[in-house]
KOLLOPA-802156 format. One line per field, with one value per atom (N, C-alpha, C, O, CB): residue number from 1; residue in three letters; atom name; x, y, z. Coordinates in Angstrom, 1 decimal. Each point is the difference from the previous one (the first is absolute). Glycine has a CB too. Example, Ala and Ser with C-alpha at 12.3 -4.5 7.8 and 13.67 -1.06 7.14 Angstrom:
// KOLLOPA-802156
resi: (1,1,1,1,1,2,2,2,2,2) .
resn: (Ala,Ala,Ala,Ala,Ala,Ser,Ser,Ser,Ser,Ser) .
name: (N,CA,C,O,CB,N,CA,C,O,CB) .
x: (13.2,-0.9,0.9,1.0,-2.9,1.5,0.9,-0.8,0.5,0.7) .
y: (-5.7,1.2,1.2,0.0,-1.2,2.3,1.1,1.1,1.1,-1.7) .
z: (7.8,0.0,0.0,0.7,0.5,-1.9,0.0,0.8,0.1,-2.3) .
END
This chain:
// KOLLOPA-802156
resi: (1,1,1,1,1,2,2,2,2,2,3,3,3,3,3,4,4,4,4,4,5,5,5,5,5,6,6,6,6,6,7,7,7,7,7,8,8,8,8,8,9,9,9,9,9,10,10,10,10,10,11,11,11,11,11,12,12,12,12,12,13,13,13,13,13,14,14,14,14,14,15,15,15,15,15,16,16,16,16,16,17,17,17,17,17,18,18,18,18,18,19,19,19,19,19,20,20,20,20,20,21,21,21,21,21,22,22,22,22,22,23,23,23,23,23,24,24,24,24,24,25,25,25,25,25,26,26,26,26,26,27,27,27,27,27,28,28,28,28,28,29,29,29,29,29,30,30,30,30,30,31,31,31,31,31,32,32,32,32,32,33,33,33,33,33,34,34,34,34,34,35,35,35,35,35,36,36,36,36,36,37,37,37,37,37,38,38,38,38,38,39,39,39,39,39,40,40,40,40,40,41,41,41,41,41,42,42,42,42,42,43,43,43,43,43,44,44,44,44,44,45,45,45,45,45,46,46,46,46,46,47,47,47,47,47,48,48,48,48,48,49,49,49,49,49,50,50,50,50,50,51,51,51,51,51,52,52,52,52,52,53,53,53,53,53,54,54,54,54,54,55,55,55,55,55,56,56,56,56,56,57,57,57,57,57,58,58,58,58,58,59,59,59,59,59,60,60,60,60,60,61,61,61,61,61,62,62,62,62,62,63,63,63,63,63,64,64,64,64,64,65,65,65,65,65,66,66,66,66,66,67,67,67,67,67,68,68,68,68,68,69,69,69,69,69,70,70,70,70,70) .
resn: (Met,Met,Met,Met,Met,Lys,Lys,Lys,Lys,Lys,Val,Val,Val,Val,Val,Gln,Gln,Gln,Gln,Gln,Arg,Arg,Arg,Arg,Arg,Lys,Lys,Lys,Lys,Lys,His,His,His,His,His,Lys,Lys,Lys,Lys,Lys,His,His,His,His,His,Glu,Glu,Glu,Glu,Glu,Ser,Ser,Ser,Ser,Ser,Phe,Phe,Phe,Phe,Phe,Glu,Glu,Glu,Glu,Glu,Ala,Ala,Ala,Ala,Ala,Met,Met,Met,Met,Met,Met,Met,Met,Met,Met,Arg,Arg,Arg,Arg,Arg,Arg,Arg,Arg,Arg,Arg,Phe,Phe,Phe,Phe,Phe,Lys,Lys,Lys,Lys,Lys,Lys,Lys,Lys,Lys,Lys,Gly,Gly,Gly,Gly,Gly,Cys,Cys,Cys,Cys,Cys,Glu,Glu,Glu,Glu,Glu,Lys,Lys,Lys,Lys,Lys,Ser,Ser,Ser,Ser,Ser,Asp,Asp,Asp,Asp,Asp,Ile,Ile,Ile,Ile,Ile,Ile,Ile,Ile,Ile,Ile,Asn,Asn,Asn,Asn,Asn,Glu,Glu,Glu,Glu,Glu,Val,Val,Val,Val,Val,Lys,Lys,Lys,Lys,Lys,Lys,Lys,Lys,Lys,Lys,Arg,Arg,Arg,Arg,Arg,Glu,Glu,Glu,Glu,Glu,His,His,His,His,His,Tyr,Tyr,Tyr,Tyr,Tyr,Glu,Glu,Glu,Glu,Glu,Lys,Lys,Lys,Lys,Lys,Pro,Pro,Pro,Pro,Pro,Ser,Ser,Ser,Ser,Ser,Ser,Ser,Ser,Ser,Ser,Val,Val,Val,Val,Val,Arg,Arg,Arg,Arg,Arg,Lys,Lys,Lys,Lys,Lys,Arg,Arg,Arg,Arg,Arg,Ser,Ser,Ser,Ser,Ser,Lys,Lys,Lys,Lys,Lys,Glu,Glu,Glu,Glu,Glu,Met,Met,Met,Met,Met,Ala,Ala,Ala,Ala,Ala,Val,Val,Val,Val,Val,Lys,Lys,Lys,Lys,Lys,Lys,Lys,Lys,Lys,Lys,Glu,Glu,Glu,Glu,Glu,Leu,Leu,Leu,Leu,Leu,Lys,Lys,Lys,Lys,Lys,Arg,Arg,Arg,Arg,Arg,Gln,Gln,Gln,Gln,Gln,Glu,Glu,Glu,Glu,Glu,Asp,Asp,Asp,Asp,Asp,Gln,Gln,Gln,Gln,Gln,Arg,Arg,Arg,Arg,Arg,Val,Val,Val,Val,Val,Asn,Asn,Asn,Asn,Asn,Arg,Arg,Arg,Arg,Arg,Phe,Phe,Phe,Phe,Phe,Ser,Ser,Ser,Ser,Ser,Gly,Gly,Gly,Gly,Gly) .
name: (N,CA,C,O,CB,N,CA,C,O,CB,N,CA,C,O,CB,N,CA,C,O,CB,N,CA,C,O,CB,N,CA,C,O,CB,N,CA,C,O,CB,N,CA,C,O,CB,N,CA,C,O,CB,N,CA,C,O,CB,N,CA,C,O,CB,N,CA,C,O,CB,N,CA,C,O,CB,N,CA,C,O,CB,N,CA,C,O,CB,N,CA,C,O,CB,N,CA,C,O,CB,N,CA,C,O,CB,N,CA,C,O,CB,N,CA,C,O,CB,N,CA,C,O,CB,N,CA,C,O,CB,N,CA,C,O,CB,N,CA,C,O,CB,N,CA,C,O,CB,N,CA,C,O,CB,N,CA,C,O,CB,N,CA,C,O,CB,N,CA,C,O,CB,N,CA,C,O,CB,N,CA,C,O,CB,N,CA,C,O,CB,N,CA,C,O,CB,N,CA,C,O,CB,N,CA,C,O,CB,N,CA,C,O,CB,N,CA,C,O,CB,N,CA,C,O,CB,N,CA,C,O,CB,N,CA,C,O,CB,N,CA,C,O,CB,N,CA,C,O,CB,N,CA,C,O,CB,N,CA,C,O,CB,N,CA,C,O,CB,N,CA,C,O,CB,N,CA,C,O,CB,N,CA,C,O,CB,N,CA,C,O,CB,N,CA,C,O,CB,N,CA,C,O,CB,N,CA,C,O,CB,N,CA,C,O,CB,N,CA,C,O,CB,N,CA,C,O,CB,N,CA,C,O,CB,N,CA,C,O,CB,N,CA,C,O,CB,N,CA,C,O,CB,N,CA,C,O,CB,N,CA,C,O,CB,N,CA,C,O,CB,N,CA,C,O,CB,N,CA,C,O,CB,N,CA,C,O,CB,N,CA,C,O,CB,N,CA,C,O,CB,N,CA,C,O,CB,N,CA,C,O,CB,N,CA,C,O,CB) .
x: (-8.9,1.3,-0.2,-0.6,1.9,-0.8,-0.2,1.3,1.0,-3.0,2.0,1.2,-0.3,-1.0,1.8,0.0,-0.2,1.3,1.1,-2.6,1.4,1.1,1.1,-0.3,-1.2,2.7,1.1,0.4,0.3,0.6,-1.0,0.2,-1.0,-0.6,3.1,-2.5,-1.0,0.0,-1.0,1.1,1.1,0.2,0.2,0.5,0.5,-1.3,0.2,-1.0,-1.2,2.0,-0.4,-0.8,-0.9,0.3,1.4,-2.7,-0.9,0.7,-0.2,-1.7,2.8,0.8,0.8,0.1,0.0,0.5,0.9,-0.9,0.4,1.2,-2.8,-0.9,-0.5,-0.1,-0.6,0.5,-0.5,1.1,-0.3,-1.2,2.8,1.1,0.1,0.2,1.0,-1.4,0.1,-1.1,0.1,1.0,-2.3,-1.2,0.2,-0.2,-1.2,1.9,0.3,1.0,-0.1,-0.5,1.7,1.0,-0.5,0.4,1.3,-2.5,-0.6,-0.9,0.0,0.1,-0.9,-0.9,0.9,-0.4,-1.4,2.8,0.9,0.7,0.1,0.3,0.0,0.7,-1.0,0.4,1.1,-2.7,-1.0,-0.7,-0.9,0.6,0.6,-0.5,-1.6,-0.6,2.6,-2.5,-1.5,-0.5,-1.0,1.2,0.5,-0.5,-0.1,-1.0,2.1,-0.1,-0.1,-1.1,-0.7,3.1,-2.6,-1.1,-1.4,-0.9,2.4,-1.6,-1.3,-0.2,-1.1,1.3,0.8,-0.1,-0.4,-0.8,2.5,-1.1,-0.2,-1.5,-0.6,3.1,-3.0,-1.4,-1.0,-1.2,2.1,-0.5,-1.0,-1.0,-1.2,2.9,-1.2,-0.8,0.3,1.1,-1.1,-1.1,0.2,0.7,-0.3,-1.8,3.0,0.7,-0.1,0.3,1.3,-2.0,-0.2,1.3,1.0,-3.0,2.0,1.2,0.7,1.3,-2.3,0.3,0.7,0.7,1.1,-2.9,1.3,0.7,1.2,1.1,-3.3,2.2,1.1,1.1,1.2,-2.6,1.1,1.0,0.6,1.2,-2.5,0.4,0.5,0.9,1.1,-3.2,1.8,0.8,1.4,1.0,-3.1,2.0,1.3,0.9,1.2,-2.4,0.5,0.8,0.7,1.1,-2.7,0.8,0.6,1.1,1.0,-3.2,2.1,1.1,1.2,1.2,-2.8,1.4,1.1,0.7,1.3,-2.5,0.5,0.6,0.8,1.1,-3.0,1.3,0.7,1.3,1.0,-3.2,2.2,1.1,1.1,1.2,-2.7,1.1,1.0,0.6,1.2,-2.5,0.5,0.6,1.0,1.1,-3.2,1.8,0.9,1.3,1.1,-3.1,1.9,1.1,0.9,1.2,-2.5,0.7,0.8,0.7,1.1,-2.8,1.0,0.6,1.2,1.0,-3.2,2.1,1.1,1.1,1.2,-2.8,1.3,1.1,0.7,1.2,-2.5,0.5,0.6,1.0,1.0,-3.1,1.6,0.8,1.3,1.1,-3.2,2.0,1.1,1.0,1.3,-2.7,1.0,0.9,0.8,1.2,-2.8,1.0,0.8,0.8,1.0,-2.8,1.5,0.7,1.3,0.9,-3.1,2.3,1.2,1.1,1.0,-2.5) .
y: (24.7,0.0,-0.6,-1.0,0.9,0.8,-0.4,-0.5,0.7,0.9,-2.8,-0.5,-0.3,-0.7,-0.3,1.6,-0.3,-0.7,0.1,1.9,-2.7,-0.7,1.0,1.1,-2.9,1.5,0.9,-0.2,1.0,-1.1,-1.1,-0.3,-1.1,-0.6,1.3,-0.9,-0.9,-1.4,-0.6,2.1,-2.0,-1.4,-0.2,-1.1,0.7,1.3,-0.1,-1.1,0.0,2.4,-3.3,-1.1,0.5,1.1,-2.8,1.0,0.3,-0.1,0.9,-1.8,-0.1,-0.1,1.2,0.5,-3.0,3.1,1.2,1.2,0.7,-1.6,1.0,1.1,-0.2,1.0,-0.8,-1.4,-0.3,0.3,0.6,-2.4,1.5,0.3,1.6,0.4,-2.5,2.8,1.5,0.5,0.9,-0.8,-0.7,0.4,-0.2,0.9,-1.4,-0.7,-0.3,0.9,0.5,-2.9,2.7,0.9,1.4,0.6,-2.0,1.8,1.4,0.1,1.0,-0.8,-1.3,0.0,0.0,0.7,-1.9,0.5,-0.1,1.4,0.4,-2.9,3.1,1.3,1.1,0.8,-1.4,0.6,1.0,-0.4,0.7,-0.1,-1.8,-0.4,-0.1,0.2,0.9,-1.6,-0.1,-1.1,0.1,0.7,-2.0,-1.1,0.4,-0.4,-1.2,2.2,0.4,1.0,0.0,-0.4,1.3,1.0,-0.7,0.4,1.3,-2.7,-0.7,-0.8,0.0,-0.2,-0.4,-0.7,0.9,-0.3,-1.4,2.9,1.0,0.5,0.2,0.5,-0.6,0.6,-1.1,0.3,1.5,-3.1,-1.1,0.2,-0.3,-1.2,1.9,0.1,1.4,0.5,-3.0,3.1,1.4,-0.2,-0.9,1.7,0.1,0.0,1.4,1.0,-2.8,1.9,1.3,0.7,-0.6,-0.3,2.2,0.8,-0.2,0.0,1.7,-1.9,-0.3,-1.3,-0.1,1.4,-2.3,-1.3,0.2,-0.7,-0.5,2.0,0.2,0.7,-0.4,0.6,0.8,0.7,-1.0,0.0,2.2,-3.0,-1.0,-1.0,-0.3,0.6,-0.8,-1.0,0.7,-0.7,-0.5,2.4,0.6,0.3,0.0,1.0,-0.6,0.2,-1.2,0.0,1.8,-2.9,-1.3,-0.4,-0.6,-0.1,0.9,-0.3,0.8,-0.5,-0.1,1.9,0.9,-0.4,0.0,1.9,-2.3,-0.5,-1.3,-0.1,1.1,-1.9,-1.2,0.3,-0.7,-0.5,2.1,0.3,0.7,-0.3,0.6,0.5,0.7,-1.0,0.0,2.1,-3.1,-1.0,-0.8,-0.4,0.3,-0.3,-0.8,0.8,-0.5,-0.7,2.6,0.8,0.1,-0.1,1.4,-1.2,0.1,-1.3,0.0,1.6,-2.8,-1.3,-0.1,-0.5,-0.5,1.3,-0.1,0.9,-0.4,-0.1,1.7,0.9,-0.6,0.1,1.9,-2.6,-0.6,-1.2,-0.1,0.8,-1.5,-1.1,0.5,-0.6,-0.8,2.4,0.5,0.6,-0.1,0.5,0.2,0.7,-1.1,0.2,1.7,-3.0,-1.0,-1.0,-0.6,0.7,-0.2,-0.9,0.6,-0.7,-0.3,2.4,0.6,0.1,0.6,0.7) .
z: (51.5,-0.7,-1.4,-0.2,2.4,-3.2,-1.4,-0.6,0.1,-0.4,-0.3,-0.6,-1.5,-0.3,2.5,-3.1,-1.4,-0.5,0.6,-0.9,-0.8,-0.6,-0.4,-0.6,-0.2,1.2,-0.4,-1.5,-0.7,3.0,-2.8,-1.4,-0.4,0.8,-0.6,-1.5,-0.6,0.5,0.2,-2.2,2.3,0.4,1.5,0.4,-2.7,3.1,1.4,0.6,-0.4,0.6,0.6,0.5,1.1,0.6,-1.2,0.9,1.1,1.3,0.9,-2.2,1.5,1.2,0.3,1.2,-1.5,-0.7,0.1,0.5,0.8,-2.6,1.1,0.4,1.4,0.8,-3.1,2.7,1.4,1.0,1.1,-1.9,0.5,0.9,0.1,1.2,-1.9,-0.4,0.1,0.9,0.7,-3.0,2.1,0.8,1.5,0.8,-2.8,2.3,1.4,0.6,1.2,-1.6,-0.3,0.4,0.2,1.0,-2.1,0.2,0.2,1.2,0.7,-3.2,2.7,1.2,1.3,1.0,-2.3,1.3,1.2,0.2,1.2,-1.7,-0.6,0.2,0.5,0.9,-2.7,1.3,0.5,1.2,0.5,-2.8,2.9,1.3,0.0,1.0,0.1,-2.2,-0.2,0.9,0.7,-3.0,2.4,0.8,1.5,0.6,-2.2,2.2,1.4,0.2,1.0,-0.8,-1.2,0.1,0.0,0.8,-1.9,0.3,-0.1,1.3,0.6,-3.0,3.0,1.3,1.1,0.9,-1.7,0.8,1.0,-0.1,1.1,-1.1,-1.2,-0.1,0.0,-0.1,-1.2,1.5,0.0,1.2,-0.2,-0.9,2.2,1.2,0.6,0.0,0.5,0.0,0.6,1.4,0.7,-1.9,1.4,1.3,0.6,-0.7,-0.1,2.0,0.6,0.1,0.2,1.1,-1.4,0.1,1.4,0.0,-1.5,2.5,1.3,0.0,0.6,0.6,-2.0,-0.1,-0.8,0.3,-0.2,-1.2,-0.8,0.8,0.0,-2.0,2.8,0.9,1.0,0.2,-0.5,0.9,1.0,-0.6,0.6,0.7,-2.5,-0.6,-0.4,0.1,-1.0,0.4,-0.4,1.2,-0.1,-1.9,3.1,1.2,0.5,0.5,0.1,-0.6,0.4,-0.9,0.5,0.4,-2.2,-0.9,0.3,0.0,-1.7,2.0,0.3,1.3,0.1,-1.2,2.1,1.3,-0.3,0.5,0.8,-2.0,-0.4,-0.7,0.2,-0.3,-0.9,-0.8,0.9,-0.2,-1.8,2.9,0.9,0.9,0.3,-0.4,0.7,0.8,-0.7,0.5,0.8,-2.6,-0.8,-0.2,0.0,-1.1,0.8,-0.3,1.3,-0.1,-1.6,2.8,1.3,0.3,0.4,0.5,-1.2,0.2,-0.9,0.4,0.3,-2.0,-1.0,0.5,-0.1,-1.8,2.4,0.4,1.2,0.1,-0.9,1.7,1.2,-0.4,0.6,0.8,-2.3,-0.5,-0.7,0.3,-0.5,-0.6,-0.7,0.9,-0.2,-1.7,3.0,1.0,0.7,0.2,0.1,0.1,0.7,-0.9,0.5,1.2,-2.9,-0.9,-0.6,-0.4,-0.2,0.7,-0.6,0.9,-0.3,-1.1) .
END
């Protein structure tokens, strides 16, 4: 990611803030962490399935709580 001065008197701190915000928006940090170590495709599928199950259980629990509280 390339950051240039917007105007002649822009401070380094302002440029750094823009750089960090740009990295955050483009999700570069998470991509680097993900690529740091190789993960087998089967591990990726297993992890995503576990996350889906966990998310569904949480959704069902929230639905159960909302049904009895109303």
